[in-house]
N, C-alpha and C positions, 0 to 999 in steps of 0.2 A: 773937837765937832762928835754931840751925843748919836748913839744908831740912830737909824732912819729904821720904824717899820716897813712889815717887806708887802711887795706890791700886791691884793691876791688879786688872785686869775678869777673873774667869777663863773666864768661860762666860755667852753669852748669848742666850736663848731667846723663844724669843715665842711664848706663849700662844692661840692663837686662839679656842677657845673657853672654856667651862664649864671653871674647872679647881679647883684648892686655893687659892686664893684667894679669890676671886670666878665667879662668875655671867660676869662680863666680858673681853675678851682681854688681855694684858697681858703688859708685857715683863720680864722674869723675869734677874734676871744675879747674875751669883756672883762677887760681891770677896773680895780678901784687904787685908786693913785695912796686914798689914807692920807697919813700928813703928808709928803711927798706932791699934793695939789698946789700946798705951799712951801714950797721949795722946787721949785726951776734952776735943769743950769747952773744958770752963772748965783743961784745961791747960795751951790755946796763947797761949800772952800776945795782949791785940789781935785774934783770932782772928773772934771775934762782932761787938765790932763794924764790921774790916768785911765780913762776912758780911753785915751788915744793912744798911750802907751800901748795897752794891751790888745788894742786892734786898732792899729796904723796907719789902715787901709781907708779907713773910712774919711780917708780927705778927698776920697775918691768918687763918695754920695754926693748926687749934685742939689738933692732933696728939692722943697720949692724952689728954690736962688736960678734951678738950669743951669748951672756948672760947676767945677772941679769947688771941691772945696765949699760948696752949700752947705752941709750940711756941717760941719764944722762954723762956718760961720751960725747959723741958726741953735749953737751948743754955749758960744759966743754967748751972742743976743739971752739969751738965755728959753730952751723951750722944756716942754715935759715929760716924762718921767716914762708914759706913752709912748706918744713920741721917738724918747731915747731904743727903748726898748726893743721895735719896730726896725729898728735902724743895726741897733746889737744881732739883734735875726739875720736879719736877709745877708749880714756881714759872716754870720758864722759859716750860713749857708755858701755861699761866697768859697772863701778859706773851704770848705770838707769836699770842692770840689762843684756841687750842684751852684750854679751862678741865679741866681735871685736877683729883681730891680726891679720889682714893682712890692710898693707895700702903701698901707694907710692908713693915717690915729686921728677918727673922732670924736668929740667930746659928746656926752649925750644929756637929756633933762633928770640925768640925777651927778651933784657933784660931787667931783672927783674920780665916777664914771665914764673909763673913754673902750670905745670901741678900736679896735686895734687889729688893723688883717695884712697877712704878706702873701705870696704866692707860690701855691702851695703842690709838689708835684706828686708827692707821695704826701699820704695824711700823718702816716708813725718816723717821717725823717721830719717831716712839718713839727709833731709833736715835740722833737727829741729837738730840734735846733730852738724850740720856743723854751724844752726846761732847761739847757744851757747855756740858752740866754738870759733869760730870767737870773737864776745863779750869776752870772758874770756880768752883769748888770743893778746885781744885790753890792756882790763885792767891792764894783767898785764905787757904789755911795758910801762906803760905810770907809772907805778904806782898808780892807782884808784881802786874803791873800787867793788866788783868783789859776788856775793852770788851765789856762786858752788851748796850749797844743792840749790838750787831757780833753778839751771840750769840744775842737775838732774834729778829732781821732774817734769821737766815738759819735758827731752827727755822723761821719764820714760810714763804720761800724754801719749804720741806720744804711745808710744808701746802696752799700754792694749787701745788706742782706735785702732789704725791700723794693727796691726800684730797681726798674728792667736793665738786663745784660749790656751791658755791649753793643750786639749785632743785632737785639730784635731792637734798642735806643734806633741806631741806624737806622733800619725799615719806620720807625712807626716814625721817627724827623722827617725823613725823605716823602712818606705819605704825609706828614702836619702841609710839611712844603707844596702838594696837590692840595694844600685846604678838603683832605679824604683824614672825614674823622678815624676814632679809632676807642677800644673802649677796652681794658684789662678787663682782660675773665678769670683769670686766677693769682693770686701772690706773687707765679713764677713769669713764664715768657710767655702765655700761649695772652697772643693776641687780636684782638677781632681788628679789623680794618674796613670802612665800611659802615650802615645800617642795613638792616632791612633783607631781604632779594636781593642787594646790592651786595655785600659783606660779600669780602676772603680771613683767613683766619692765618696768621703766624704763629709758628713757636718757634721761635730762634730763627736761625735759616729752613725751616720747613715751610711749608703753607697748605694747602686744605687740598690744591695741585701733585702734593706729592704723594706716589702713591705707594700704601704700605708690600707692594710687592719686591714693587724696585727698595725701598732700602732692605727690605728683607735679602733681595739679593745682592745688594753691596754691602750688606755687613759677612756674608758667605763672597772668603774674596778668589776662593780655588773654581764657585759659579759663574763669578763674574767672568774672572780668568778667561775660562770655554766661553764664553759669550761675545767674549770684546776677539778673543783669537776665531772664531767662523767667521769674527766680519775684519777683515783683515786690522785690525787695527794691537797693534807692537807688544807683545808681556813676556815677562820671564816666563820661561818651563819651570813647572816642576810636579811635586808633587805630597797627600798627605798621606805621614805616618806618622804614626800609634803609639814608637819604640824609643830610647837614644838610639839605638839599631840600626832601625829602620832611616831613622833618621842621618845616621852617616852614611846607611846603601847608598840612600838617596842622589844625598849626596856627590859621591864617587859616581853617578850614573851622569849626575845632570854635569858634571863639571865639578871644579874648587876656580874661584871663590863661593859661599853660595851666601844665602842670606834664611834665619827662621827667625817665622811670625805664626800669631798664630791667626788659624780664617777667619777668625771675626772677632777679633781684637779693636781700638781706635786708639786713638791719638796715641801711633806709637808703640803702646803698652808692649813686652813681650816682645820685642826686634830687633834683632840682635843684625849686625850685619858684617861680609867682608869675613866669613869664617874660613879657614886654610886649615884647621886640624879639623882632626875627632873629635880630638876633648874641648875643644871651643864649640863642635858642632851638637855634643851631649851633653855640653854645659846649655848649650842652649836650650836646645830642646823643651831639659826642665822646665827652663824661668814662660817658654812662648805654655805651656800646657795648664800654665797658673792663671794664662792671661785673655782662656779662652775654651770653645768645647775643643776644637782641635787643631794638631801641628802644622803648617805647612813650609814647605825644604822646595826657594826658590833661586835660579841664578843670579846671583850677582848682578849687578845692571853699573859699570861703572859712567861717576858724573856727579854733578850735583841733587838735589832732592826740591824738587818744584812744587806748589801750588799752584793749581788754578780753577778761578772760580767761573764754570760755565752754569747762566742762567738763559733760560729757555731755547740748551742750542749753541749756546754763544759767552765765547769766554768775555768777561769782565775784565778778571783784575789779574795776577800772578805774580809769585813770590819765591825768590830761591832759597832756599836756606845753604849754612854753611855749619863745617863742622865746625866744637868748640875746643882749644885747644888754651895748656898752660905752659910759659915756660918752667923751669926751676931754678934755681938760685944758690943749694947743695946745702940752704936752712930752714927751707918750709917746707911743711908734709904736702900730701897733694891734697885735702880737705883746704888746708890755710895759703893754696894756692890758685883755688878754687874764689874763694872768696877774695881777695886780695885782688884778680885778674879780673874775675871772669863775673858774682854778684852785685862787684861795685859800678857793673857796665848801668847806666840808672835808664838803658830798657828793660830792662830785670824787676818784676817783681812774681809777689802774691796771688794779684786778685790780675781780674782779669781783663784792667785796662793799660797793661805793660802788656809791648808787644813777645815780648821772650819773659819765659821761666827760668825762676832760678833755682837753681841747681842742686835739689840735695840730696851727693849722695851716697847719706845712709838709706834713703829708700829710694832706688832708679840702682837694683839690682844691673838693666842693662851697662849701666856706665862702672862702675864692677866688675863683669867682667870682659868687660872694655883693659880692665885695667889688668887685671891678670892675666890679660895676652899679653900686656904689652914686660906683662916680670915684673909688678910695680900691687900696692893697694891700699888705702885710702891713706894713711896714718908714711907710709914709707918719705920718706924726701925724697927727690929728680935732685941727681945730679947740675949744674951750675949750667948755665943754657940750652938743657935737656927738652926738646920740645913731646909735652907730652898728650893722645886724643884720648876728651874725656867724653864732650857730643859725637860722633855719626850724623846728627839725623835735630833732630826738633825745635829747631832755630830759624822755623824756614817764615824770613821777616824781612826778604832785601826785595823790593819792585819789584818787577822785571815788565811789567805785563807790554811796555810799548817794544818791547824785542821780542814779542811771542814769533814765530815763524806759521803762518798761514798753512801750513802743512802740517803744523803742531795744535793750534787751532781747532784747525776741522779733524783732526782726532779723535780730539778730546771730544769735541761737539759730538762725536759721533759716537762714542762709550759713553756721553752721560747718555744718548738716546738710549740706545743698545738699553744697557737697564732701567731702565724709563723713569732717572729724574730730573724732574724740571731746574731742580738745584742741586749743582752737584760739586763736591773739590776735586777734581781728579787731580792724581800726586804721579808726577814724574821725572823719572829719573834720564836726563840725559848731562852729558859734558858743554851744549851750547846749548840753551829755547833755541837762539836764532837760528840755528840751522833741522831741516828735515831730521825725522826719529830714526828711519832705517838707514841714512845716510851713514850716523854716530857707531847706529847698536844701540840707542833710549828703547825708552816704552813706557806702558800705561803698566806699572805698579798697583794704584788701588784706585777707588771711584767711590766717592762714601761722603753721604746723608747727611741732612742737617752740617755742611759746613763748618764752622770759627769761620769767622768777618774781620776780626780782629787785626791779622796781622794785614790787610789791605784797608781800615780804615785809619790805622795808628803803625806804617812799617820801620823797622828798626833803619829803614837806610831807602830813599827813594821817596816820589810823592803819594800819599793816597788816592784813595779811586773811589768814588762811590756810587762805593758795592749796593748800598741801602735803598738808592733810588731806581738803580737796573733791576731789580726784585720788585719794587712798588709797579713800576712802569712795564713790569713782566705779569705784571698779575694785572692792571687797567687798563685798558685801551685808553690813548691820549686824551680822549675826553673824554672820561670814563671818569664819574666825579666817589664814587662809592658812598649817593647818597640816595633815596627815598620820599618822593615827597609827604611834608613833618605836616602837621596843621597845628601848631598850637591858641588855644585860648583859653585871655586869662582873660578874669576880672569876676564880679560877685553875681549880673544879672542874666539867669541863663543861662552860662554858661558851658553847662551839661546838655540842659537841649540843642543851643551850637553844637557843637562838640560829635553827640547822636544824630542830627542831623543829617550834618554830611557826612560820616562816616558812611551812609546811606547809600549818598547819592556819588560819594566817587566808587561806591560800591556798585551799584548798577553801568558805571563810566567803564568794569572791571576791572579794577583793583584789588586785592588782597587785601583787605584794610584791617589793621589794630586799633584799638578804641578806650582808651583809658578815661574813664573821666566817674563823677561823683553816682552812676549809676550800676560801675562794675567795671568789669574789663573785657570787652569785645572780639571775638576774631573771626572775619567775614559779619552776616548776618548776625549773629550766634554770642547770646551772653553765657564765655568760660568761666567767669568769679565777677558773686554780687558785694555785692559793699563797697567803699568809697573806695576809686584807686584811680584819683587824681590826686597822686603821687611818684615823687623820683621815682622810686623802686621798682613800681610798674610801667615806668616809660622806660625805662631802660629791663624793660622784660620783653616789649614788644622792639625793642632797636637789637635785642640780640634773633630774636623770630630770624631764620630764612626764609620762611614762608612770606612775610605779607611784605608789600611792595607799593602799601601807604600807613602812616600813621599820624593817630591824629589824639595828640593830646588836650586835657584841659589841664588848665595849671592855676591854681591858687594862687593868692601873697601869701599864704602861709606855708605854703610849697615853697614859693624862689627864697623865700628870705632863710628857709629849714633847710636848705642842698641848695638850688639853684635848677634850676631845669634840666632838665633830662640828656636834652639834643645840645649843637655844639650850638648848629642856626638851622633852618626853617625854608618851609617855601613857604609857608600862608606865619602871619603871626596878626590874630585877635586880639584886636582890648574893646572890652565892648563894653567899660565904667569906672568912677572908683571910689567908689559907692555911694551912694544919696547926700546933698549935706549934712541930713538930720539923720542920716542912719548912724546905730555905734558903731564905734571900732573893736571889731569882737578880741577878745581878750586875750587866744594867742598871737595877734598884734602887738598888744601892749608889750606883750617880751618882749620885741624887738625894738622899745622906744618909735612904734608906732601909735601916736593919741588921735590923728586928725587924719581922714580923710587927703585931704592935700598929699601926706604925704607917703598918698599912694605915690603919685607919680614916679619915684626914683624908681619904687619897688619895681609896679606896671609895663612900664619904660623898657624893663630887659627882654619883657615881648617880643615890641620895635624895635630893639638895637641887635635880635641877630633874626633878624627878617635878613637871605642871599640877597643880594645885588641885581638875580635871576627873579627875584619875588616878591610879596604883596602886604603891604601890612593892613589889613582892613580892623577901620575905626568906624565910633557911632559918632558921628555927628552934632549933635544934640547935644556934646558937654565941649564946650568950649575947651577942657585943659587938655582932650585926649584929642582937636584938630590941630595941637600947638604940636602933639609926637611927629607929625607927620612930616614936621624936616628930621626929631632923625633916625626916622629910616634911609636903609641907605637900596630900595628897592621901588615901586609904585605905589602909590596908595588909594583903597576903594574906598570912598564913608558909603555910610550908609544911614538915614533917620526914615521914619516917617515923615518931614515934611520932605517935600519931593521943592518945595521954594526957602531953603533954611538957604540965610546966607556964603555962610563957606561951601554946601554944595553946592550951589550957583557961582561961588573964586573957583572950584578946586574944577569945574565943568571948561570952568571959562580959559582955563591953563591947561584943560584938554585932560585933565585927570577924569575918571568912570566915577561913578554914584551907582547905588542902589539904593527906591524911593518906593512912594504909593502915591498913587492915581491913581481917582478913586475907588476900586476895588482889584486892583491890579499891584504884583510888584515891576517894574521900572527898572530897565538894565539901562544909561543915558553914555555916550559920550560922545564928549563933542564931535560932530562931524557926523555920526555915526547917525542912522533913527533909532528912534530909540525902541528899544525890545520891551514886549509887555507879557512873560514869561509864568502866570499863574496868577487864577482868579481870586480870590480870601472869601468869597462867596462859597466858592464847591463844599462839597461837606467834608469833605478830607480835611481842607481846610481848615477850615475850621474845626475842625476836630483836633486839627492841629497845637490851634494858638488860643487850641482850651485849657491846656495842659499849665498855662499856665495862669489861671484864672485866680490864684491865691494871692496869688504876686502883691506884692507894694505897690512897686512902680507900673504905670497905671501904663498900657499896650505894650510891656516889657514879651510877652508872649509873639507878639508882632513882630517886634522888633528880631530877635531870635532868628525867624523864621530868614528876614533880610540880610542876617549875620551871617548866616548856611547861603544863602541863597551867591551872599558877593563873594562866602570863598571858594564857589561851585564854577563864579564865571573868572577868578583869578585861576583855577586851574582847568581852564580853557573848557571846562565845558557845555554842552552847547544847549541851551536857550528850552530847546524842547522837550532834555529829557533832564533837566530843571525844574521844570515843569509834572512830567512822570512819574519823578521820583517824590512830587511835593506831593502828588496823591497815591505811594502808595507807600508812606512812608506810616510803619506803625509806628505810638508812641512809648507802647508797651516795648517795656525788652523781653524777650525769652527765653520761659523760665531758662536756668541752667539743670545742661545736665552732663 
């Protein structure tokens, strides 16, 4: 078989919001198959066998057949390389630990050119999967070697580098389950949950309710202990010391055994436990001072280490630690025993995805000190049957949530409140967490801000706990959605006028409104930026603005095709038109293979698709194609048209729907079973001035239609007709100057 030429990737576009393909972000790839357009899978000798050998789990892909083995059936029948690439990329993402099920491949008007899309939670990860999938597919086509494991590892590395950490991802996932939207604010784990004034922010397990003062207190272990002690929380006696000699003096005063640790360390770094000799205490002091600004010596509490997660003053999860030991065989060194008996545990790994860390004795000075106290070195060979202690702490991963005694739960909740943390990881040492602390001599040893959640999400033993949900429920009341009213206006005729008038009516109703349209970016009634701001970036800026409690966004077809919508769902979605039948299609749309106005239906329906179930779609009933869009709306529909007797309007009212129209020279709000309401006089000077905005527009009555659309939006949002009429009288068509 002759070698086939490479598939050309003509264009790669990351659609960040709801789009013509799906509600979720996707990577859209334009492919030129070249000569492979004439060689579907069943015409490539041996290809199917090579591909399924490389990726045997392709048998699980349902594809269009709708059942296991569906994609394999398509391969056997014959399918094209673009479709195959879609499934290869999806499978690489699955193997790398980012399960992905959505993908589509569609032909274009150009011979051999296809649009292929797949679900993309992160752009960089998606691009890497595409690159590796492309290389794998060409290797399978041309019968060339390919390292699948290396490709999967490359994708997995990018997931680790670019995707949210497990703690943040758990919180975001819980918010998504409650239909609360999110925006990632940086390349790390700073995430906004909700929109506008309804938002909250998280940074791993810290929130915008987490006090900086409380976080500072938690880092100062001595201050934390003094505050807890004053409130009756049992804590170990301790002293801050400035030298190794002082450390030993303090140890003698407190009574052996003792613990030596940095006052402001974290993750157990520099912490030495159960010290019983001067040499051990002095060595531990030198280690601790490397990991903090001061060193603390405190009484050693017997028992196991426990990490208890407190959210909003309540215990939501608890995990117990265990010491790590190895048993000598008379032949292997301590390092070898660790690798053989501990690091082979599948629960241990180098990334945050593993509940336990791999032990690297050469990088852990605490482990080295514990070995020295046992008369061993890393290269020593323990006698056959001798048990050697490797780690006293750092192995907290056994779920014990259901064992926590109510007294313990009360004390750790009190500890978090005393420090001032809304989310805290409280470290408790106790021999039995199911019994009261004081009776067994247990104590709270630390209160930590920003605790890791992985031990509770993926415990080494026991049940995972819904800690992400607990944090989301703490941030948002039971009925809260994290949403503010969002109004999206799509189409080409008068959409900027509709957006601006809608924003004005919302402003009069008491909302602090953010508006992005072709006339600029507005906050309240003031334009803060001029120029065309009807785009994704401007929309995101408003969604992130903590001051706005209503947002109006103008969405052109090109913006939807280039980026998707800036928001996931909206309260009101307006569609004005699909372009007139004789109107030319903009060149920016032709780039997306849109050549006829009828093709815009699939693009602009996106605005209707995202209307919330308790929201409203506002549609121009003069266009029968837009009337058809009503069936796609999850919420209510309001039709508008100049003609009150438009058959679609009449039929809609007969079914209980609402319409906005013109009767005589008045705007008429009609709802079956209710008296029609006349809310504005189009003969007024203000109305004539307003409808004169669009005098140069090609479509007759377009300005009046824009007014009707804005009135329909206001009605949908519950603004009273009297206020709508007043708003129409006071609206200034000319934007205020930028200041």
